[in-house]
C-alpha positions as a printed Julia matrix, in Angstrom:
52×3 Matrix{Float64}:
 84.43  -66.89  -195.65
 88.03  -66.58  -195.4
 90.38  -68.48  -197.82
 92.76  -69.46  -194.97
 92.1   -73.08  -193.84
 94.1   -75.26  -191.57
 93.13  -78.57  -190.01
 94.28  -78.43  -186.54
 93.34  -81.85  -185.18
 91.64  -85.05  -186.53
 89.83  -87.33  -183.95
 87.01  -89.8   -183.53
 83.82  -89.01  -181.58
 81.13  -91.66  -181.22
 82.44  -93.5   -184.19
 82.44  -90.45  -186.45
 85.65  -88.98  -187.89
 85.84  -85.27  -186.76
 88.19  -82.42  -187.48
 89.02  -79.1   -185.81
 89.63  -76.55  -188.49
 91.04  -72.98  -188.33
 88.98  -70.83  -190.82
 90.3   -67.36  -190.73
 90.29  -66.27  -187.06
 87.8   -68.91  -185.78
 88.11  -72.55  -185.01
 85.35  -74.97  -185.97
 84.63  -78.6   -185.04
 82.79  -80.68  -187.69
 82.64  -84.16  -189.27
 85.26  -85.06  -191.86
 82.46  -85.31  -194.35
 81.34  -81.72  -193.72
 84.88  -80.46  -193.96
 85.43  -82.05  -197.38
 82.17  -80.44  -198.6
 83.26  -76.96  -197.34
 86.96  -77.31  -198.54
 85.84  -78.65  -201.99
 83.31  -75.9   -202.42
 85.98  -73.23  -201.75
 88.63  -74.89  -203.97
 86.78  -75.45  -207.2
 89.88  -74.82  -209.3
 90.35  -78.54  -208.99
 87.09  -79.35  -210.59
 86.08  -79.67  -214.26
 82.63  -78.15  -213.53
 82.15  -75.1   -211.19
 79.3   -74.57  -208.69
 77.92  -71.23  -207.78
C-alpha cells in the first residue's frame, strides 16, 4: 500500500461518519472507523508498541 494518504471528503451516510480517501493513485470510500484503523496501522511510529 502506498504511503501517500489524503482525506478528500468527510460526510455522513445513514448515520455513519464516512470519508473519501486518496491512497496512492486510487480513491476509497470507507467509514471513519475503518480509516483510523488503516491510517494508524501504517503510521506506527506514533505507537509505543509495534504491530506486524
